[in-house]
C-alpha positions in Angstrom: 11.1 49.5 75.8 10.1 52.4 73.5 12.9 53.2 71.1 12.9 56.0 68.5 15.2 55.6 65.5 15.9 57.8 62.6 18.7 56.6 60.4 18.5 53.7 57.9 21.1 51.8 59.8 19.2 52.2 63.1 16.1 50.9 61.4 18.0 47.9 60.0 19.3 47.0 63.5 15.9 47.5 65.0 14.3 45.2 62.4 17.1 42.6 62.8 16.6 42.7 66.6 12.8 42.4 66.2 13.2 39.5 63.9 15.4 37.6 66.4 12.9 38.3 69.2 9.7 37.9 67.3 10.4 35.2 64.7 8.7 32.4 66.6 5.6 34.5 67.4 5.4 35.6 63.8 5.8 32.0 62.6 2.8 30.9 64.8 0.7 33.8 63.6 1.3 32.8 60.0 0.9 29.1 60.8 -2.5 29.8 62.3 -3.6 31.2 58.9 -1.9 28.9 56.4 -1.8 25.6 58.4 1.4 24.4 56.7 4.9 24.8 58.2 6.6 25.6 54.9 4.0 28.2 53.9 4.2 29.8 57.4 8.0 30.0 57.1 7.6 31.5 53.6 5.1 34.1 54.9 7.4 35.2 57.7 10.4 35.4 55.5 8.6 37.3 52.8 7.1 39.7 55.4 10.6 40.5 56.8 12.1 40.8 53.3 9.3 43.1 52.2 9.9 45.2 55.3 13.6 45.5 54.5 12.8 46.5 50.9 10.5 49.3 52.1 12.6 50.4 55.0 12.2 54.1 54.2 8.4 53.8 54.7 8.2 51.9 57.9 7.5 53.5 61.3 10.5 54.7 63.4 9.0 53.6 66.7 9.7 50.0 67.7 6.2 49.5 69.2 4.6 50.7 65.9 7.0 48.6 64.0 6.0 45.5 66.0 2.3 46.2 65.1 3.2 46.9 61.5 5.2 43.6 61.3 2.3 41.6 62.8 0.0 43.0 60.2 2.5 42.4 57.5 2.9 38.7 58.5 -0.9 38.2 58.6 -1.3 39.8 55.2 1.5 37.8 53.7 0.1 34.6 55.2 -3.3 35.4 53.6 -1.5 36.1 50.3 0.3 32.7 50.5 -3.0 31.0 51.3 -4.8 32.6 48.4 -1.9 31.7 46.1 -2.0 28.1 47.3 -5.8 28.0 46.8 -5.5 29.2 43.2 -2.7 26.7 42.5 -4.7 23.8 44.0 -7.9 24.8 42.0 -5.7 24.9 38.9 -4.3 21.5 39.7 -7.8 20.1 40.2 -8.9 21.5 36.8 -5.8 20.0 35.3 -6.6 16.6 36.9 -10.2 16.8 35.6 -9.0 17.7 32.1 -6.4 14.8 32.2 -9.0 12.4 33.5 -11.4 13.4 30.7 -8.7 13.1 28.1 -7.7 9.7 29.4 -11.3 8.5 29.3 -11.6 9.8 25.8 -8.3 8.1 24.8 -9.4 4.9 26.3 -12.8 4.9 24.5 -11.1 5.7 21.2 -8.5 3.0 21.8 -11.3 0.5 22.5 -13.0 1.5 19.2 -9.7 1.3 17.3 -8.7 -2.0 18.9 -11.1 -4.0 16.8 -9.3 -2.7 13.7 -5.9 -3.3 15.3 -6.8 -7.0 15.7 -7.1 -7.2 11.9 -3.4 -6.3 11.4 -0.5 -8.8 11.2 1.3 -9.7 14.4 4.3 -7.5 13.8 2.2 -4.5 13.0 0.1 -5.0 16.1 3.2 -5.4 18.2 4.7 -2.1 17.0 1.4 -0.3 17.4 1.1 -1.5 21.0 4.7 -0.8 21.8 4.6 2.8 20.4 1.1 3.9 21.5 0.3 1.8 24.5 3.7 1.4 26.1 5.1 4.7 24.8 8.3 3.2 23.5 10.6 5.2 21.2 11.5 3.9 17.7 15.0 3.1 19.1 13.5 1.0 21.9 11.1 -0.8 19.5 13.9 -1.5 17.0 16.1 -2.9 19.8 13.3 -5.0 21.3 12.1 -6.4 18.0 15.5 -6.8 16.3 14.7 -4.2 13.6 16.4 -1.1 12.4 14.8 2.2 13.5 13.9 2.9 9.9 12.1 -0.4 9.6 10.2 0.2 12.8 9.0 3.6 11.4 8.0 2.1 8.1 6.1 -0.8 9.6 4.3 1.6 12.0 3.5 4.0 9.2 2.0 1.2 7.0 0.1 -0.2 10.0 -1.4 3.3 10.7 -2.4 3.7 7.0 -4.1 0.3 7.1 -5.9 1.3 10.3 -7.1 4.4 8.6 -8.4 2.4 5.7 -10.2 0.0 8.0 -11.6 2.7 10.1 -12.9 4.8 7.2 -14.6 1.7 5.6 -17.0 1.5 8.5 
């Protein structure tokens, strides 16, 4: 069926009809590129949305519009795929940076641990709770039956003592 349309409303109706008839086919085209259901759905949706935004520029012939839409879905699927690849490369770099940071932190902690062992028990306990277990001053105070202010002061003194011990080496 070759249908020629001229008005904006006619184009909108034609696109809506095309969407209803071709949605599954467009989804499978996109899925063939991106290999993930969610990404394929996003590509089809974005292609139709883009088509509606640029309705004045699209072909007036339904057959031409069908070809235009197929190309738009493929292009959008490749855009989604490229975006995902960039995001995954970024996530891999983040993972590598975090891994390196964690390794460095572990090595530093192992070096500092010999100095921590020279502290009194309460200072050691606060150091571990704050820096190893990530507790807040409020949690440390509650767990050790101290005020928050006391927990801060004990930690501050312990860190100063660690600095002295470390700088002696």
